[in-house]
C-alpha positions in Angstrom: 39.5 73.8 -0.6 39.2 76.1 2.3 39.0 74.6 5.7 35.8 74.6 7.6 35.3 77.2 10.4 36.0 75.9 13.7 33.2 76.5 16.5 35.6 75.6 19.3 36.3 79.0 21.0 39.4 77.4 23.1 41.1 75.1 20.8 43.5 72.8 22.4 47.0 72.7 21.7 48.8 69.7 20.6 50.0 67.2 23.2 53.5 67.6 24.3 55.8 64.7 23.3 57.0 62.6 26.3 60.7 61.9 27.2 62.3 59.0 25.0 61.5 55.6 26.5 65.3 54.9 27.8 65.0 57.9 30.1 61.8 56.8 31.8 62.7 53.4 32.6 62.9 52.2 36.5 66.7 51.6 35.9 67.3 55.1 34.7 65.3 56.6 37.3 67.1 55.0 40.0 70.5 55.9 38.6 69.0 59.5 38.1 67.6 59.6 41.6 70.8 58.6 43.1 73.0 60.9 41.4 70.9 64.1 41.6 69.7 63.5 45.4 72.5 61.5 46.9 75.8 62.1 45.1 75.6 65.7 43.8 75.2 67.3 47.3 78.5 65.9 48.8 80.0 66.5 45.4 79.2 70.3 45.9 80.4 70.1 49.7 83.8 68.8 48.3 83.8 71.6 45.9 82.7 74.4 48.2 85.2 73.3 51.0 88.1 71.5 49.3 90.6 71.5 52.2 87.7 69.8 54.3 87.4 67.4 51.6 90.9 66.7 51.5 91.3 66.1 55.2 88.5 63.5 54.9 89.8 61.9 51.9 93.1 61.6 53.5 91.8 59.6 56.5 90.1 57.5 54.0 93.5 56.8 52.2 92.3 58.6 49.1 94.4 61.8 49.1 95.2 61.4 45.5 91.9 63.0 44.8 91.4 66.7 45.0 88.5 68.9 44.7 90.1 72.1 44.8 89.3 74.5 41.7 90.6 77.6 43.0 87.2 79.2 42.8 85.2 80.8 45.4 82.7 78.5 47.0 79.4 80.5 46.3 80.2 79.8 42.6 78.9 76.1 43.3 75.9 77.0 45.4 73.4 79.3 44.2 74.3 79.2 40.3 74.2 75.3 40.5 70.7 75.8 42.2 69.3 78.0 39.7 70.7 75.9 36.7 69.1 72.9 38.3 65.7 74.8 39.2 65.4 75.9 35.6 66.4 72.4 34.0 63.7 70.9 36.3 61.2 73.6 35.7 61.4 73.3 32.0 61.2 69.4 32.5 57.9 69.9 34.2 56.6 72.4 31.9 56.8 70.0 28.9 55.9 67.0 30.6 52.4 66.1 29.4 51.8 63.9 32.4 52.3 66.9 35.1 49.6 69.2 36.2 51.3 72.7 35.9 48.9 74.0 38.2 50.9 72.5 40.8 54.1 75.1 40.0 51.9 78.0 41.2 48.2 77.0 42.3 47.5 80.5 44.0 43.9 79.5 45.1 45.3 76.5 47.4 48.1 78.8 48.7 45.1 81.2 50.0 43.1 78.0 51.5 46.4 76.8 53.0 47.3 80.1 54.5 45.8 80.1 57.9 47.4 76.5 58.7 50.8 77.8 57.5 50.7 80.9 59.7 49.6 78.6 62.4 52.4 76.4 62.0 54.8 79.5 61.7 53.4 80.9 64.9 54.0 77.7 66.7 57.6 77.0 65.3 59.0 80.8 65.5 59.5 80.7 69.4 61.2 77.2 69.0 63.5 78.7 66.3 64.3 81.8 68.3 65.0 79.8 71.5 67.3 77.6 69.6 69.3 80.3 68.1 69.7 81.8 71.5 70.5 78.5 73.2 73.3 77.7 70.6 74.8 81.3 71.0 74.9 81.4 74.8 75.2 77.9 76.1 77.5 76.0 73.1 80.4 77.1 71.1 78.4 76.1 67.8 77.0 79.8 67.3 78.9 82.9 68.2 77.3 84.7 71.0 76.8 87.8 68.9 75.1 85.6 66.3 71.7 85.7 68.0 69.6 88.1 66.4 72.7 89.7 64.7 71.1 90.7 61.1 68.2 92.7 62.8 70.5 94.3 65.2 73.6 94.9 63.1 73.0 94.2 59.5 69.3 95.3 59.0 70.0 96.1 55.3 71.2 92.5 54.5 68.2 91.2 56.2 66.1 93.4 53.9 67.8 91.9 51.0 67.2 88.4 52.1 63.9 88.9 52.7 63.6 90.5 49.1 65.5 87.9 47.2 65.5 84.6 49.2 62.3 83.5 48.4 62.7 83.6 44.8 66.5 82.6 44.5 66.3 79.9 47.0 62.9 79.0 48.7 60.9 78.6 45.6 63.5 76.8 43.4 64.0 74.4 46.0 60.5 73.5 46.3 60.5 73.0 42.5 63.7 70.7 42.7 63.0 68.8 45.9 59.1 68.8 46.0 57.2 69.3 42.4 60.0 67.5 40.4 60.7 64.9 43.2 57.2 63.8 43.7 56.3 63.9 40.1 59.4 62.3 38.3 60.1 59.7 41.1 56.6 58.4 41.9 56.9 55.4 39.5 59.9 54.0 41.5 59.0 55.4 45.1 55.6 55.0 45.0 53.1 57.8 46.2 52.7 56.9 50.1 55.0 57.0 53.1 58.2 55.9 51.4 58.4 58.7 48.7 57.6 61.2 51.6 60.1 59.9 54.0 62.9 59.9 51.1 61.8 63.4 50.2 62.4 64.8 53.6 65.9 62.8 54.3 67.3 63.9 50.9 66.0 67.6 51.5 67.9 67.4 54.8 71.0 65.7 52.9 71.0 68.7 50.4 72.5 71.0 53.3 75.6 68.6 53.7 77.0 71.4 51.7 77.2 73.7 54.8 79.6 71.2 56.3 78.1 71.2 59.7 75.4 68.8 61.5 73.1 71.5 62.9 72.2 72.3 59.2 71.2 68.7 58.6 69.5 68.6 62.0 67.5 71.9 61.8 66.3 70.9 58.1 64.8 67.7 58.9 61.9 69.1 60.6 61.6 71.9 58.0 61.5 69.1 55.3 58.6 67.7 57.2 56.8 70.6 57.3 57.2 71.8 53.5 56.7 68.3 52.2 53.6 67.8 53.9 52.3 71.3 52.9 52.9 70.5 49.3 51.4 67.1 49.4 48.4 68.8 51.0 48.2 71.6 48.7 49.8 70.4 45.3 51.1 74.0 45.2 54.9 74.6 44.8 54.0 78.1 45.6 52.4 77.3 48.9 55.6 75.3 50.1 57.6 78.1 48.7 55.8 80.8 50.6 56.2 78.5 53.8 60.0 77.9 53.0 60.6 81.8 52.6 58.9 82.8 56.0 60.4 80.0 58.0 63.9 80.9 56.1 63.7 84.6 56.5 62.9 84.3 60.2 65.8 81.8 60.8 68.2 84.0 59.3 66.9 86.8 61.3 67.1 84.7 64.4 70.7 83.9 63.7 70.3 80.3 62.5 71.4 81.5 59.0 74.8 81.0 60.1 74.5 77.5 59.7 72.9 77.2 56.3 74.8 79.8 54.5 77.3 82.0 56.4 78.8 79.3 58.4 79.5 77.4 55.5 80.8 79.9 53.1 82.8 82.1 55.5 
């Protein structure tokens, strides 16, 4: 017998199966959240700078533990970030309770663009002043570090401008915004608590850079990006904002604290 002809021009695909129940319990979510957002960053920090980790462990009487793998530190930063980004992106794409429009949502980016650019225009002079002050009035940033990339290595700045949005800024907005707010809402709620923890864990992520300036400067950045995501429901909007702030910070010289200062 032939099947009757369907008059529906847009048939809906079958619903995607949810994750097995054990991986959605509150207990599991707390364990998962603690591991991914609290324990993994210092673990990566130890792997990227094993000699600093060894000094700390020695002071704690744990000198029998070693994180020295003999591999270059860069191996543990971007590859791991991209692996985590890909895994979380696949999860979100397959989760039937997640609105996939939040991954892109170009329309809300367009609506938020005036506010994003206004925020950037206010913050840019502050970023510039902070870099100048740290370079000329503290030993934290080498004096030549202020505006070093546009002055001395413009091709590197161009490469950062091209690649940073896609291999760092946007992936972080998936891992620390879209995935975080969706996956952990059942245990952290949807109000101020989850927002505060999101901002703090975004800053904590930068413990991998082994300097307090990275933690301090990413705290207000986390506030800005988290609020943008909450307002727009668009990882693209938060990623765009993250990208322009990050590129400008690299140009000003503060990139030393979130990349070069840690890796070199």
